[in-house]
GUFI-661149 format. One record per residue (C-alpha): residue in three letters; chain; z, x, y. Coordinates in steps of 0.05 Angstrom, whole numbers, m for minus. Layout:
<recs>
+------+------+--------+--------+--------+
: code : unit :      w :      u :      v :
+------+------+--------+--------+--------+
:  ALA :    A :      Z :      X :      Y :
...
+------+------+--------+--------+--------+
</recs>
This chain:
<recs>
+------+------+--------+--------+--------+
: code : unit :      w :      u :      v :
+------+------+--------+--------+--------+
:  GLN :    A :    931 :   m282 :   4279 :
:  ARG :    A :    899 :   m345 :   4250 :
:  LEU :    A :    830 :   m319 :   4267 :
:  ARG :    A :    847 :   m252 :   4237 :
:  VAL :    A :    872 :   m285 :   4173 :
:  VAL :    A :    808 :   m326 :   4166 :
:  SER :    A :    762 :   m267 :   4177 :
:  ASP :    A :    801 :   m223 :   4128 :
:  LEU :    A :    809 :   m274 :   4073 :
:  ARG :    A :    739 :   m270 :   4042 :
:  GLY :    A :    744 :   m194 :   4035 :
:  ALA :    A :    815 :   m199 :   4007 :
:  LEU :    A :    790 :   m248 :   3954 :
:  ARG :    A :    731 :   m204 :   3937 :
:  ARG :    A :    777 :   m143 :   3929 :
:  GLU :    A :    828 :   m186 :   3891 :
:  GLU :    A :    883 :   m169 :   3941 :
:  ILE :    A :    911 :   m240 :   3939 :
:  GLU :    A :    968 :   m241 :   3887 :
:  VAL :    A :    984 :   m300 :   3843 :
:  TRP :    A :   1057 :   m308 :   3826 :
:  TYR :    A :   1087 :   m360 :   3778 :
:  GLN :    A :   1146 :   m405 :   3788 :
:  PRO :    A :   1176 :   m430 :   3722 :
:  LYS :    A :   1179 :   m503 :   3700 :
:  ILE :    A :   1236 :   m518 :   3651 :
:  CYS :    A :   1232 :   m571 :   3597 :
:  LEU :    A :   1302 :   m602 :   3604 :
:  GLN :    A :   1306 :   m633 :   3535 :
:  GLU :    A :   1288 :   m568 :   3499 :
:  GLY :    A :   1320 :   m520 :   3550 :
:  ARG :    A :   1261 :   m473 :   3552 :
:  VAL :    A :   1206 :   m452 :   3600 :
:  CYS :    A :   1146 :   m496 :   3585 :
:  GLY :    A :   1100 :   m477 :   3641 :
:  ALA :    A :   1092 :   m449 :   3711 :
:  GLU :    A :   1061 :   m464 :   3778 :
:  ALA :    A :   1013 :   m413 :   3808 :
:  LEU :    A :   1034 :   m392 :   3879 :
:  VAL :    A :    995 :   m345 :   3925 :
:  ARG :    A :   1021 :   m284 :   3962 :
:  TRP :    A :    981 :   m238 :   4006 :
:  PRO :    A :   1005 :   m167 :   4019 :
:  HIS :    A :    962 :   m158 :   4082 :
:  PRO :    A :    953 :    m84 :   4100 :
:  GLU :    A :    968 :    m96 :   4174 :
:  LEU :    A :   1001 :   m165 :   4181 :
:  GLY :    A :   1051 :   m152 :   4126 :
:  PHE :    A :   1070 :   m196 :   4067 :
:  LEU :    A :   1042 :   m266 :   4078 :
:  TYR :    A :   1067 :   m329 :   4045 :
:  PRO :    A :   1024 :   m392 :   4036 :
:  ASP :    A :   1045 :   m423 :   4102 :
:  ASP :    A :   1021 :   m361 :   4137 :
:  PHE :    A :    948 :   m367 :   4116 :
:  ILE :    A :    932 :   m431 :   4077 :
:  PRO :    A :    931 :   m477 :   4138 :
:  ALA :    A :    882 :   m430 :   4172 :
:  ALA :    A :    840 :   m426 :   4109 :
:  GLU :    A :    838 :   m503 :   4105 :
:  GLN :    A :    817 :   m509 :   4177 :
:  ALA :    A :    762 :   m457 :   4169 :
:  GLY :    A :    736 :   m487 :   4104 :
:  SER :    A :    749 :   m424 :   4063 :
:  ILE :    A :    805 :   m458 :   4023 :
:  VAL :    A :    755 :   m476 :   3968 :
:  HIS :    A :    742 :   m403 :   3954 :
:  LEU :    A :    817 :   m390 :   3950 :
:  THR :    A :    827 :   m448 :   3902 :
:  ARG :    A :    773 :   m423 :   3855 :
:  TYR :    A :    802 :   m353 :   3858 :
:  VAL :    A :    872 :   m379 :   3839 :
:  LEU :    A :    842 :   m424 :   3785 :
:  THR :    A :    807 :   m366 :   3753 :
:  LYS :    A :    870 :   m322 :   3755 :
:  ALA :    A :    915 :   m377 :   3729 :
:  VAL :    A :    870 :   m397 :   3671 :
:  LYS :    A :    863 :   m324 :   3650 :
:  GLN :    A :    939 :   m317 :   3654 :
:  CYS :    A :    947 :   m378 :   3610 :
:  ARG :    A :    901 :   m345 :   3559 :
:  GLU :    A :    943 :   m281 :   3561 :
:  TRP :    A :   1007 :   m321 :   3550 :
:  ALA :    A :    975 :   m355 :   3490 :
:  ASP :    A :    953 :   m288 :   3461 :
:  LYS :    A :   1026 :   m266 :   3465 :
:  GLY :    A :   1048 :   m328 :   3427 :
:  LEU :    A :   1074 :   m365 :   3488 :
:  ASP :    A :   1060 :   m440 :   3489 :
:  LEU :    A :   1057 :   m450 :   3565 :
:  HIS :    A :   1016 :   m492 :   3613 :
:  VAL :    A :    997 :   m472 :   3683 :
:  SER :    A :    993 :   m513 :   3748 :
:  VAL :    A :    947 :   m501 :   3807 :
:  ASN :    A :    947 :   m535 :   3874 :
:  LEU :    A :    885 :   m570 :   3902 :
:  SER :    A :    870 :   m580 :   3976 :
:  VAL :    A :    837 :   m637 :   4013 :
:  ARG :    A :    770 :   m602 :   4011 :
:  ASP :    A :    776 :   m590 :   3936 :
:  LEU :    A :    784 :   m665 :   3924 :
:  LEU :    A :    719 :   m676 :   3960 :
:  ASP :    A :    682 :   m624 :   3919 :
:  GLU :    A :    642 :   m660 :   3865 :
:  TYR :    A :    626 :   m593 :   3831 :
:  LEU :    A :    700 :   m577 :   3820 :
:  PRO :    A :    703 :   m610 :   3751 :
:  TYR :    A :    644 :   m568 :   3727 :
:  HIS :    A :    677 :   m504 :   3752 :
:  VAL :    A :    743 :   m522 :   3718 :
:  LEU :    A :    708 :   m537 :   3652 :
:  GLN :    A :    671 :   m471 :   3655 :
:  MET :    A :    736 :   m433 :   3668 :
:  LEU :    A :    770 :   m466 :   3609 :
:  LYS :    A :    713 :   m453 :   3562 :
:  GLU :    A :    704 :   m380 :   3583 :
:  ASN :    A :    778 :   m366 :   3569 :
:  GLY :    A :    788 :   m411 :   3508 :
:  VAL :    A :    843 :   m451 :   3542 :
:  LYS :    A :    855 :   m523 :   3523 :
:  PRO :    A :    845 :   m572 :   3581 :
:  GLU :    A :    915 :   m602 :   3572 :
:  GLN :    A :    945 :   m533 :   3586 :
:  LEU :    A :    920 :   m538 :   3658 :
:  THR :    A :    953 :   m584 :   3710 :
:  LEU :    A :    921 :   m594 :   3778 :
:  GLU :    A :    969 :   m614 :   3833 :
:  ILE :    A :    950 :   m658 :   3892 :
:  THR :    A :    990 :   m686 :   3950 :
:  GLU :    A :    992 :   m756 :   3978 :
:  SER :    A :    962 :   m734 :   4044 :
:  SER :    A :    903 :   m700 :   4010 :
:  ILE :    A :    886 :   m764 :   3972 :
:  MET :    A :    888 :   m806 :   4036 :
:  GLU :    A :    832 :   m766 :   4068 :
:  ASP :    A :    780 :   m803 :   4026 :
:  VAL :    A :    813 :   m843 :   3971 :
:  ALA :    A :    750 :   m867 :   3935 :
:  ARG :    A :    717 :   m799 :   3932 :
:  ALA :    A :    781 :   m763 :   3913 :
:  VAL :    A :    795 :   m812 :   3856 :
:  LEU :    A :    724 :   m802 :   3830 :
:  VAL :    A :    735 :   m726 :   3827 :
:  LEU :    A :    803 :   m736 :   3794 :
:  GLU :    A :    775 :   m783 :   3742 :
:  CYS :    A :    722 :   m731 :   3724 :
:  LEU :    A :    777 :   m679 :   3715 :
:  ARG :    A :    818 :   m728 :   3672 :
:  ASP :    A :    756 :   m740 :   3629 :
:  ILE :    A :    755 :   m665 :   3615 :
:  GLY :    A :    827 :   m670 :   3592 :
:  VAL :    A :    860 :   m635 :   3650 :
:  ARG :    A :    928 :   m663 :   3673 :
:  ILE :    A :    937 :   m688 :   3744 :
:  SER :    A :   1003 :   m684 :   3782 :
:  MET :    A :   1025 :   m715 :   3848 :
:  ASP :    A :   1061 :   m659 :   3886 :
:  ASP :    A :   1117 :   m668 :   3938 :
:  PHE :    A :   1123 :   m742 :   3923 :
:  GLY :    A :   1161 :   m781 :   3976 :
:  THR :    A :   1138 :   m740 :   4036 :
:  GLY :    A :   1068 :   m771 :   4044 :
:  HIS :    A :   1038 :   m838 :   4063 :
:  SER :    A :   1009 :   m868 :   4000 :
:  SER :    A :   1028 :   m939 :   3982 :
:  LEU :    A :   1051 :   m960 :   3913 :
:  ALA :    A :    986 :   m999 :   3905 :
:  GLN :    A :    946 :   m935 :   3917 :
:  LEU :    A :    991 :   m895 :   3872 :
:  ARG :    A :    976 :   m944 :   3815 :
:  ASN :    A :    901 :   m931 :   3823 :
:  ILE :    A :    904 :   m855 :   3824 :
:  PRO :    A :    894 :   m824 :   3755 :
:  LEU :    A :    960 :   m786 :   3745 :
:  ASP :    A :   1000 :   m756 :   3689 :
:  GLU :    A :   1058 :   m727 :   3728 :
:  LEU :    A :   1100 :   m740 :   3790 :
:  LYS :    A :   1137 :   m683 :   3826 :
:  ILE :    A :   1197 :   m701 :   3868 :
:  ASP :    A :   1199 :   m661 :   3932 :
:  LYS :    A :   1254 :   m608 :   3937 :
:  SER :    A :   1281 :   m638 :   4002 :
:  PHE :    A :   1309 :   m695 :   3960 :
:  VAL :    A :   1330 :   m653 :   3900 :
:  MET :    A :   1367 :   m595 :   3931 :
:  THR :    A :   1422 :   m639 :   3960 :
:  ILE :    A :   1428 :   m687 :   3903 :
:  ILE :    A :   1499 :   m665 :   3884 :
:  ASN :    A :   1530 :   m680 :   3953 :
:  ASP :    A :   1482 :   m733 :   3981 :
:  ALA :    A :   1488 :   m802 :   3949 :
:  GLN :    A :   1427 :   m828 :   3986 :
:  ASN :    A :   1382 :   m772 :   3961 :
:  GLU :    A :   1409 :   m783 :   3890 :
:  ALA :    A :   1390 :   m856 :   3896 :
:  ILE :    A :   1320 :   m837 :   3919 :
:  VAL :    A :   1312 :   m788 :   3862 :
:  ARG :    A :   1338 :   m838 :   3810 :
:  THR :    A :   1292 :   m893 :   3837 :
:  THR :    A :   1232 :   m846 :   3837 :
:  ILE :    A :   1244 :   m826 :   3765 :
:  ASP :    A :   1249 :   m899 :   3744 :
:  LEU :    A :   1185 :   m915 :   3782 :
:  ALA :    A :   1148 :   m857 :   3750 :
:  HIS :    A :   1170 :   m877 :   3680 :
:  SER :    A :   1148 :   m949 :   3692 :
:  LEU :    A :   1080 :   m921 :   3708 :
:  LYS :    A :   1081 :   m878 :   3644 :
:  LEU :    A :   1086 :   m813 :   3684 :
:  GLU :    A :   1127 :   m751 :   3669 :
:  VAL :    A :   1173 :   m726 :   3725 :
:  VAL :    A :   1184 :   m656 :   3752 :
:  ALA :    A :   1241 :   m643 :   3801 :
:  GLU :    A :   1226 :   m586 :   3850 :
:  GLY :    A :   1278 :   m543 :   3883 :
:  VAL :    A :   1327 :   m539 :   3824 :
:  GLU :    A :   1366 :   m476 :   3839 :
:  ASP :    A :   1433 :   m483 :   3802 :
:  GLU :    A :   1461 :   m509 :   3737 :
:  ALA :    A :   1497 :   m568 :   3769 :
:  THR :    A :   1433 :   m595 :   3799 :
:  MET :    A :   1396 :   m584 :   3733 :
:  ARG :    A :   1448 :   m623 :   3694 :
:  ARG :    A :   1447 :   m681 :   3744 :
:  ILE :    A :   1371 :   m684 :   3743 :
:  ALA :    A :   1371 :   m684 :   3667 :
:  SER :    A :   1422 :   m740 :   3665 :
:  LEU :    A :   1376 :   m783 :   3708 :
:  GLY :    A :   1321 :   m776 :   3655 :
:  CYS :    A :   1277 :   m724 :   3690 :
:  GLU :    A :   1233 :   m686 :   3640 :
:  GLN :    A :   1224 :   m620 :   3677 :
:  ALA :    A :   1257 :   m578 :   3731 :
:  GLN :    A :   1223 :   m526 :   3774 :
:  GLY :    A :   1251 :   m473 :   3821 :
:  TYR :    A :   1261 :   m400 :   3834 :
+------+------+--------+--------+--------+
</recs>
């Protein structure tokens, strides 16, 4: 199935069969949707409806993930333009892979996409993971610094599940920290996870970073997250 997925992906991208869905991000102080993260879904004609875990690892292994990232970037930036045309002040987030962080041409592609669609750089957030940075820290930081020079925001996704040290975190050009949903979803009944979330928020603020809590699925969790000083909540 992995081989089938890899062989079919290029054609699916060319035919625009890969769908981009959007998960809302809520500004807790204002109580409104302020942005969304782009998520991929693939309604494969024979394998059925595929979620990211069904095809992204195979795409990363085969090296075709770069094509998927650029496809999603293009779709997301165009969507951001459409929102703006409808009077909606929203930003959009797109995930980067390990291979994307090693692509020195990525900043040029991002800049071109923004200019073509008349989207402000600060309306685009690119999300990375701790593990993707660790592949080649120096090179990844160089690419991220170029993206920051353009004005694009950089976010650390799934924070707390990777292997980066605090010293490395300090040297990565970031604007935002996203707390992994595995800590957030049980915050009401798990004192240890609440302590982890509270400490992470304090750490992020000391580094002048905004915080997004992932996996916020009910009002009680949203209120607790807000009381801890978190700026944004994200979830289905």
